[in-house]
N, C-alpha and C positions, 0 to 999 in steps of 0.2 A: 301341562299338568303335575303338580307335586304327588308324590306317592300317596295312597290312601291312608287316613288315619291308622295306627298300628302296624302299617307295613313299610318296612325299611328296605330301601334298594342300596345295593353296595355299589360303592365307586372304587374304582383301582386308579391310583395315582402314583406316578414315577417321581422318585427324587434319588438323592445322593447324599453321602455323609458331608456335612458342611457345617460344622459345629462352630458358633452356637446356633444357628438357625435350624439344623435339622442333625440328627444324630442317631443312627440306627442302634447303636447300643443301649439306648433307653427304650423303655417299654413303650413309652408315649410318642417316641419319634422325634421328640424335640419341641422347640418352642412354636415354630410354624405349623408343624403338625396339629399340635393342640388347637392353634387358631382355625386352621381349616376345617379339622374335624367338628369343632364347636359351630362353626359358620354352616356349614351343610348339615349339621344335625337339626338346626331349626327349621330346615326345609324338609326333612324326612328322609335324609340320607346318611348310610353310614360308609367312613371312609376306611380302607385300607391302603397302606404304602408299601411299595416295593422299591428296593435300593438297587440302582445300577450305574455304571458310567454315564456321565452328562450326556455324552454323544449319543449312547445307546438309548436313553430315555427319548430323545427327541426323534430318533429312528422308530421306536415303538410307538410313540405317538402318531407319527405319520401312516403307519400300518394299521392304526385303530386299535392297537392292543393295548392302550391305556385311555382312561377318560382325561387325563389332564397330567401335566409335570410340574414341578415346582422345585426351588425358586429360580426363575429366570429373569433376566432382563430382556426387553422387547427390542432387539437388534433387527436391523432391517432382513436380513436373511431369513430369521426365525419366522417373521411376520409374512413371509411368502408361503408358509404351511401352516401357520398357528394363530390364533386371536389371544390376547392377553386381557387380564383381568384388570380391574383397578388395582393400583399398588398396595401391597401387603405392608411393607416397611421401606425404608430408605437404606441405602448402603453407600459405603464410600470406599472406591478402589483407590489404594496407594501403592506407591513403589516401596517394597522392603529391600533392605540392603545391608551390608556388614558396617559396624560402626566405624572400621578402620577405612571405609571407602569414602573420600571426599566428593560426594554426590550432590548435585544440585541440577535443576531442569527447570524449564520454562515453556517449551514447546518440544512437539515431536522430533524434530531435527536434532534437538540436544541429546537424544538417547542413542544417536548413531555412534558406533564403536563399543558400546556396552553389551554383554551377552545378557540377553534376556530370557528367564524361565516363564514358559506359559502352560496352561493346563487344557487338554484335549477337550473340545465342546465348549469352551468359554468364549463370551466376547468381552472386549476391554474397552468399547466404545468406537464409534465410527472411525476417529481419526487414527487411532492406535492400529485397529483391524486392518484399514486400508492402507497404512505404511507396510505391515507386515505383508500383505499380499502384493504389494508392488516391490517386495524384496529391499525395502529402505532399512530395516532393522535385522539385527542379527538375533534369532529366537531359537530356543531349544524347548520342545514340546514333549511333555510327559502326561501320563495318564491320571495320576494320582497328585493331589495338591501337596501333600506332605513331601513328594519327591522333590519339588521346588524349594522348599525349605533345607532340604538335605543337600541338594546342589549347591544353595547358598553358602551353606555352612562349610562345604568342601572346596569352596571358591571355584566352583566350575561354572558357574554363572554369576554376573554382578547385581543384576537386579531381579526381583520377583514381583510383579504386581497381584495384588490380592485384596480383596475386601478386609478393610481395617480390623474389624470385630473378629472376623473368621481366623484372620491372621495371628492376632495376639492370642485367641484361644487355641489355636494350634500349637503356638510357642509355649503357652504355660503347660501344656500337657506333655513336654519333651522333657526327658531326663536332663539334669543340668550339665551333665557331661558332654552332651551334644552341642553345646554353644549357643544355645538360644538367647542368652543374656547379650551376644555380641552382636545381635541383630536389631534394627531399628527400621523406622520409617521416615519417608520425606513427607512433610507436610502437606505439599501440593497435591490434590486430588488429581488421579489420571481420570477418572470418570465418577460421577454421582449417579449411582444406579437404583432406582426403584426396582423393587423385586415383585413378581407377579406370579400367577398361577396361569399357565398356558393350556389352552384346548385346542384341539384338532379343528382346523379352518373349513369352513362349507360343509359342515355337518349339522344338521337339524337339533341332535341332542346335545351336541356342544353348545349350540346357541342358546338352549333352553338353560343348560347348566350354568353359562357364563352369566344370563340374567339373575339366576335364582343366587349365585355365589355373590354378584355384585351388590345385590339388594340385601343379602345378609350382612355382608362387608360393611355396609353403610350404617345398618344399625347397629354393629359394634363400635363403629366410629362415633356414634352419637351418644352411646353410653360410656365412652371413654376408654374402651379397652385397647384400641390402638394406639392412642397415646401412652398409655401405661406399658405397652409393649414396646415402644420405640424407646421409652426412657428406660426400660429394664434391660434392653440391647446395649443402649449407650453406656450404662453404669456397669456392665458386666453382671447384671443380675437376672439374665434370661431364664435360668433354671427355675428362679422362684415366681415365674409369671403364670397365672392361670386366667382363663377367659371367665367371664360370668355366663356365658351361655353354655348349655349341655354338651357333653362328649359322649359319642357312642364310638365303640371300639369295633373293629372289622378283623378277621383273620385274613393275612394276606393269600 
């Protein structure tokens, strides 16, 4: 049952800075926060977002301290404790590297010998994650995404897998003296990742919220909102996208 007319129920959703998808510095939380607020508003919910490291969000979700987390891909290990919404948008993970590195790859084994930066709490696809667990790849983990680009600029790593839209948004915001212009990406994607809202598994409230959210998301797709959102992300215009549904604000 949805909240009664005139009664708004507050939801608490965990996320992290991931420009252009989510941005703590923006009062509206960024483009995906606008989408999720609008979808839930149509079912009578008001959403507040809290920003934490990605692995902490997942821990808080498992402990029942959050109603949901976003945006995540649905890796096998996450599905042990969470259920995924229908896709919000699609993402493309690529390897960023310095322009002076003659880098090419076709399979996971081609990555051996390279120093690869990764971010705590991230999944980069089943094949890559399995190779890391098996010790077949040399990785250096950090807690913040921008650390990976900094290590790349300092030549302490060779490769940094990152969502392409996110990577270039981060590089555009760096001062020119940090050498962002010397970084490019390999066109072959490491992973194509639909991004989702994750709810706690085996929780009756989560099951209800998931159904309501997916139903609302389908209505947004039918109105063309999701297509406009994907086009805005692909064109670098995510800040200009607004949903056609209502948006309710909540205090974190």
